[in-house]
GUBA-627496 format. One record per atom (N, C-alpha, C, CB): atom name; residue in one letter; residue number from 0; x, y, z. Coordinates in pm, 1 decimal, decimal comma. Glycine has a CB too. Layout:
REM GUBA-627496
BASE / CA / A / NUM / X / Y / Z
...
END
This chain:
REM GUBA-627496
BASE / N / M / 0 / 497,7 / 905,8 / 140,4
BASE / CA / M / 0 / 387,7 / 887,2 / 236,1
BASE / C / M / 0 / 295,5 / 996,4 / 209,0
BASE / CB / M / 0 / 433,1 / 886,5 / 385,1
BASE / N / S / 1 / 306,0 / 1107,1 / 139,9
BASE / CA / S / 1 / 217,8 / 1208,3 / 133,7
BASE / C / S / 1 / 118,1 / 1163,1 / 33,5
BASE / CB / S / 1 / 282,3 / 1338,1 / 102,3
BASE / N / I / 2 / 144,8 / 1077,4 / -50,7
BASE / CA / I / 2 / 32,8 / 1033,6 / -136,4
BASE / C / I / 2 / -72,9 / 953,6 / -63,2
BASE / CB / I / 2 / 85,0 / 951,4 / -249,9
BASE / N / V / 3 / -44,6 / 871,7 / 39,0
BASE / CA / V / 3 / -122,4 / 798,0 / 117,3
BASE / C / V / 3 / -201,1 / 907,5 / 203,9
BASE / CB / V / 3 / -36,9 / 693,6 / 198,5
BASE / N / Y / 4 / -141,2 / 985,7 / 249,4
BASE / CA / Y / 4 / -197,8 / 1081,3 / 355,5
BASE / C / Y / 4 / -297,4 / 1173,2 / 271,1
BASE / CB / Y / 4 / -72,3 / 1175,3 / 436,1
BASE / N / N / 5 / -269,1 / 1224,3 / 154,5
BASE / CA / N / 5 / -350,8 / 1297,0 / 72,4
BASE / C / N / 5 / -483,9 / 1223,1 / 15,0
BASE / CB / N / 5 / -265,7 / 1341,9 / -34,7
BASE / N / K / 6 / -463,7 / 1095,6 / -13,5
BASE / CA / K / 6 / -571,6 / 1013,1 / -78,6
BASE / C / K / 6 / -652,1 / 939,2 / 42,0
BASE / CB / K / 6 / -503,3 / 899,8 / -188,5
BASE / N / G / 7 / -577,5 / 911,4 / 145,6
BASE / CA / G / 7 / -643,9 / 832,4 / 268,8
BASE / C / G / 7 / -606,0 / 695,5 / 252,2
BASE / CB / G / 7 / -808,1 / 840,7 / 277,2
BASE / N / S / 8 / -601,4 / 636,4 / 135,9
BASE / CA / S / 8 / -551,5 / 497,2 / 115,2
BASE / C / S / 8 / -492,5 / 495,5 / -37,3
BASE / CB / S / 8 / -678,4 / 381,8 / 138,4
BASE / N / I / 9 / -421,6 / 381,0 / -63,8
BASE / CA / I / 9 / -380,2 / 363,1 / -184,3
BASE / C / I / 9 / -352,3 / 201,5 / -211,1
BASE / CB / I / 9 / -261,0 / 453,5 / -202,2
BASE / N / R / 10 / -356,8 / 171,0 / -338,7
BASE / CA / R / 10 / -330,8 / 41,1 / -391,8
BASE / C / R / 10 / -190,8 / 21,9 / -439,0
BASE / CB / R / 10 / -421,5 / 14,0 / -499,6
BASE / N / T / 11 / -142,1 / -107,1 / -452,0
BASE / CA / T / 11 / -18,1 / -138,1 / -491,6
BASE / C / T / 11 / 24,9 / -72,6 / -628,7
BASE / CB / T / 11 / -10,8 / -280,5 / -495,0
BASE / N / K / 12 / -76,9 / -82,5 / -711,9
BASE / CA / K / 12 / -45,2 / -30,7 / -859,0
BASE / C / K / 12 / -38,7 / 108,6 / -856,3
BASE / CB / K / 12 / -151,0 / -70,4 / -967,7
BASE / N / E / 13 / -113,8 / 190,2 / -780,7
BASE / CA / E / 13 / -103,7 / 319,6 / -765,7
BASE / C / E / 13 / 22,7 / 376,7 / -730,6
BASE / CB / E / 13 / -187,8 / 353,2 / -684,1
BASE / N / L / 14 / 87,1 / 309,9 / -624,3
BASE / CA / L / 14 / 221,2 / 335,0 / -574,3
BASE / C / L / 14 / 317,1 / 314,5 / -680,6
BASE / CB / L / 14 / 255,2 / 249,3 / -458,4
BASE / N / A / 15 / 306,1 / 192,1 / -739,3
BASE / CA / A / 15 / 407,9 / 160,1 / -851,7
BASE / C / A / 15 / 405,7 / 262,5 / -972,4
BASE / CB / A / 15 / 377,3 / 13,6 / -910,6
BASE / N / V / 16 / 306,7 / 316,4 / -1000,9
BASE / CA / V / 16 / 284,0 / 412,8 / -1120,3
BASE / C / V / 16 / 349,3 / 545,3 / -1057,9
BASE / CB / V / 16 / 108,5 / 433,1 / -1167,7
BASE / N / H / 17 / 303,6 / 577,1 / -940,8
BASE / CA / H / 17 / 362,2 / 710,2 / -880,4
BASE / C / H / 17 / 506,5 / 699,9 / -861,3
BASE / CB / H / 17 / 298,9 / 747,1 / -741,0
BASE / N / L / 18 / 563,2 / 590,2 / -824,8
BASE / CA / L / 18 / 713,8 / 584,1 / -813,7
BASE / C / L / 18 / 788,4 / 546,2 / -949,3
BASE / CB / L / 18 / 751,9 / 477,2 / -703,4
BASE / N / G / 19 / 711,5 / 493,9 / -1041,1
BASE / CA / G / 19 / 782,0 / 447,9 / -1172,9
BASE / C / G / 19 / 848,4 / 326,5 / -1143,8
BASE / CB / G / 19 / 887,2 / 550,4 / -1231,3
BASE / N / K / 20 / 805,5 / 247,2 / -1063,7
BASE / CA / K / 20 / 860,5 / 104,2 / -1029,1
BASE / C / K / 20 / 756,2 / 6,8 / -1056,4
BASE / CB / K / 20 / 905,8 / 88,0 / -876,7
BASE / N / S / 21 / 801,6 / -132,3 / -1039,2
BASE / CA / S / 21 / 716,0 / -228,9 / -1065,9
BASE / C / S / 21 / 622,4 / -247,3 / -957,9
BASE / CB / S / 21 / 781,7 / -342,2 / -1096,0
BASE / N / P / 22 / 498,9 / -315,9 / -977,2
BASE / CA / P / 22 / 418,5 / -364,1 / -869,7
BASE / C / P / 22 / 475,7 / -434,7 / -755,5
BASE / CB / P / 22 / 329,8 / -442,7 / -919,4
BASE / N / N / 23 / 569,2 / -517,6 / -797,6
BASE / CA / N / 23 / 636,1 / -618,6 / -698,7
BASE / C / N / 23 / 724,0 / -520,4 / -607,9
BASE / CB / N / 23 / 736,7 / -744,3 / -781,7
BASE / N / T / 24 / 791,7 / -430,4 / -660,4
BASE / CA / T / 24 / 874,1 / -337,4 / -571,5
BASE / C / T / 24 / 778,9 / -257,6 / -489,4
BASE / CB / T / 24 / 969,1 / -238,9 / -655,4
BASE / N / A / 25 / 672,5 / -205,4 / -522,1
BASE / CA / A / 25 / 570,6 / -144,4 / -452,6
BASE / C / A / 25 / 523,9 / -231,1 / -337,3
BASE / CB / A / 25 / 461,9 / -112,4 / -543,6
BASE / N / K / 26 / 497,7 / -349,0 / -361,9
BASE / CA / K / 26 / 437,9 / -447,6 / -272,0
BASE / C / K / 26 / 560,8 / -460,0 / -158,3
BASE / CB / K / 26 / 396,3 / -600,8 / -357,3
BASE / N / K / 27 / 677,7 / -473,8 / -194,8
BASE / CA / K / 27 / 785,5 / -494,9 / -90,2
BASE / C / K / 27 / 793,7 / -372,9 / -1,2
BASE / CB / K / 27 / 927,7 / -522,0 / -156,6
BASE / N / I / 28 / 774,2 / -250,0 / -70,6
BASE / CA / I / 28 / 766,2 / -120,7 / 20,1
BASE / C / I / 28 / 657,5 / -138,8 / 114,4
BASE / CB / I / 28 / 739,9 / 15,6 / -62,1
BASE / N / F / 29 / 540,0 / -175,3 / 60,3
BASE / CA / F / 29 / 426,0 / -175,3 / 154,3
BASE / C / F / 29 / 448,8 / -275,3 / 260,5
BASE / CB / F / 29 / 294,1 / -204,4 / 83,7
BASE / N / D / 30 / 488,0 / -399,1 / 228,0
BASE / CA / D / 30 / 534,5 / -507,2 / 323,9
BASE / C / D / 30 / 615,3 / -440,8 / 431,4
BASE / CB / D / 30 / 622,1 / -620,4 / 251,4
BASE / N / G / 31 / 719,1 / -372,2 / 403,7
BASE / CA / G / 31 / 805,4 / -315,0 / 506,3
BASE / C / G / 31 / 736,3 / -216,4 / 604,8
BASE / CB / G / 31 / 917,9 / -245,0 / 438,7
BASE / N / L / 32 / 638,3 / -125,8 / 538,8
BASE / CA / L / 32 / 577,9 / -33,8 / 610,5
BASE / C / L / 32 / 459,7 / -105,5 / 688,4
BASE / CB / L / 32 / 535,7 / 79,1 / 520,5
BASE / N / V / 33 / 399,8 / -204,9 / 657,9
BASE / CA / V / 33 / 303,1 / -287,7 / 733,7
BASE / C / V / 33 / 382,9 / -346,0 / 854,4
BASE / CB / V / 33 / 237,4 / -406,4 / 640,2
BASE / N / A / 34 / 499,0 / -421,6 / 826,6
BASE / CA / A / 34 / 586,3 / -468,9 / 927,9
BASE / C / A / 34 / 613,8 / -367,5 / 1047,1
BASE / CB / A / 34 / 713,8 / -506,1 / 861,8
BASE / N / S / 35 / 647,8 / -238,3 / 1004,5
BASE / CA / S / 35 / 679,5 / -141,0 / 1088,8
BASE / C / S / 35 / 551,6 / -62,4 / 1145,7
BASE / CB / S / 35 / 773,0 / -54,8 / 1018,8
BASE / N / E / 36 / 433,2 / -138,2 / 1122,5
BASE / CA / E / 36 / 314,0 / -66,1 / 1177,4
BASE / C / E / 36 / 290,0 / 76,4 / 1144,2
BASE / CB / E / 36 / 318,8 / -71,5 / 1315,5
BASE / N / I / 37 / 338,9 / 116,4 / 1034,7
BASE / CA / I / 37 / 303,4 / 256,5 / 969,9
BASE / C / I / 37 / 175,8 / 252,4 / 889,4
BASE / CB / I / 37 / 419,5 / 306,8 / 871,5
BASE / N / L / 38 / 175,1 / 156,4 / 820,6
BASE / CA / L / 38 / 58,3 / 131,0 / 743,7
BASE / C / L / 38 / -15,3 / 0,4 / 775,7
BASE / CB / L / 38 / 95,0 / 132,4 / 604,8
BASE / N / K / 39 / -142,2 / 0,3 / 743,2
BASE / CA / K / 39 / -211,4 / -134,7 / 764,7
BASE / C / K / 39 / -269,8 / -181,0 / 629,1
BASE / CB / K / 39 / -331,6 / -124,2 / 877,4
BASE / N / K / 40 / -285,7 / -316,6 / 612,0
BASE / CA / K / 40 / -343,0 / -355,0 / 478,3
BASE / C / K / 40 / -482,3 / -398,1 / 504,5
BASE / CB / K / 40 / -260,9 / -470,9 / 404,9
BASE / N / V / 41 / -558,7 / -366,2 / 425,2
BASE / CA / V / 41 / -703,8 / -385,1 / 435,2
BASE / C / V / 41 / -750,1 / -480,4 / 321,3
BASE / CB / V / 41 / -779,3 / -245,3 / 427,0
BASE / N / A / 42 / -785,9 / -595,9 / 362,8
BASE / CA / A / 42 / -824,6 / -703,7 / 253,0
BASE / C / A / 42 / -905,2 / -806,0 / 325,1
BASE / CB / A / 42 / -692,2 / -777,4 / 179,2
BASE / N / T / 43 / -998,9 / -870,9 / 236,5
BASE / CA / T / 43 / -1078,0 / -960,9 / 299,4
BASE / C / T / 43 / -1000,7 / -1111,8 / 282,4
BASE / CB / T / 43 / -1229,0 / -951,0 / 234,1
BASE / N / S / 44 / -901,3 / -1117,0 / 204,0
BASE / CA / S / 44 / -834,3 / -1247,6 / 188,4
BASE / C / S / 44 / -689,8 / -1220,7 / 128,2
BASE / CB / S / 44 / -922,5 / -1346,7 / 91,7
BASE / N / V / 45 / -603,6 / -1310,2 / 132,0
BASE / CA / V / 45 / -465,1 / -1273,5 / 75,3
BASE / C / V / 45 / -473,5 / -1244,5 / -78,0
BASE / CB / V / 45 / -358,7 / -1394,7 / 100,8
BASE / N / T / 46 / -556,3 / -1313,3 / -137,4
BASE / CA / T / 46 / -581,6 / -1280,6 / -286,6
BASE / C / T / 46 / -681,0 / -1177,9 / -333,0
BASE / CB / T / 46 / -622,7 / -1397,1 / -350,1
BASE / N / D / 47 / -734,4 / -1103,8 / -239,4
BASE / CA / D / 47 / -835,0 / -1002,1 / -257,3
BASE / C / D / 47 / -783,1 / -898,3 / -350,7
BASE / CB / D / 47 / -875,7 / -940,3 / -125,5
BASE / N / R / 48 / -844,5 / -877,3 / -475,0
BASE / CA / R / 48 / -810,2 / -781,8 / -572,8
BASE / C / R / 48 / -843,9 / -642,4 / -529,1
BASE / CB / R / 48 / -876,2 / -813,4 / -698,5
BASE / N / N / 49 / -902,7 / -615,1 / -429,8
BASE / CA / N / 49 / -952,1 / -472,6 / -390,4
BASE / C / N / 49 / -892,6 / -449,1 / -269,6
BASE / CB / N / 49 / -1107,0 / -452,9 / -377,1
BASE / N / Q / 50 / -769,5 / -502,4 / -232,5
BASE / CA / Q / 50 / -691,8 / -459,1 / -105,3
BASE / C / Q / 50 / -628,6 / -332,0 / -126,7
BASE / CB / Q / 50 / -582,3 / -559,7 / -63,1
BASE / N / Y / 51 / -612,9 / -269,3 / -20,3
BASE / CA / Y / 51 / -542,3 / -138,5 / -19,2
BASE / C / Y / 51 / -490,7 / -117,7 / 120,1
BASE / CB / Y / 51 / -636,1 / -18,6 / -63,1
BASE / N / Y / 52 / -395,7 / -9,2 / 120,3
BASE / CA / Y / 52 / -318,6 / 14,6 / 228,7
BASE / C / Y / 52 / -365,5 / 165,6 / 293,7
BASE / CB / Y / 52 / -163,0 / 5,3 / 180,9
BASE / N / T / 53 / -357,4 / 173,7 / 422,5
BASE / CA / T / 53 / -389,6 / 298,9 / 490,2
BASE / C / T / 53 / -320,6 / 325,7 / 606,5
BASE / CB / T / 53 / -519,6 / 306,6 / 521,1
BASE / N / F / 54 / -314,9 / 432,4 / 672,8
BASE / CA / F / 54 / -248,2 / 473,8 / 787,5
BASE / C / F / 54 / -325,9 / 384,1 / 923,3
BASE / CB / F / 54 / -261,0 / 650,4 / 795,3
BASE / N / Y / 55 / -259,4 / 347,9 / 1024,5
BASE / CA / Y / 55 / -321,1 / 317,9 / 1142,4
BASE / C / Y / 55 / -404,4 / 421,9 / 1188,1
BASE / CB / Y / 55 / -231,7 / 285,5 / 1236,5
BASE / N / A / 56 / -522,6 / 398,9 / 1234,6
BASE / CA / A / 56 / -596,7 / 496,5 / 1303,6
BASE / C / A / 56 / -575,0 / 517,8 / 1455,4
BASE / CB / A / 56 / -728,2 / 466,3 / 1282,3
END
């Protein structure tokens, strides 16, 4: 979570590279954090290529 805190926001691919995991694994991690209301997903649509995750304000 420190990477999100330090950067302010993060994209799925950035987390995947940081963890050395696949983007699908990173997305599953993000989905769990969004469901727990720790992070929120910022996107204009489900297929938005510029979506990112950030902490709830």
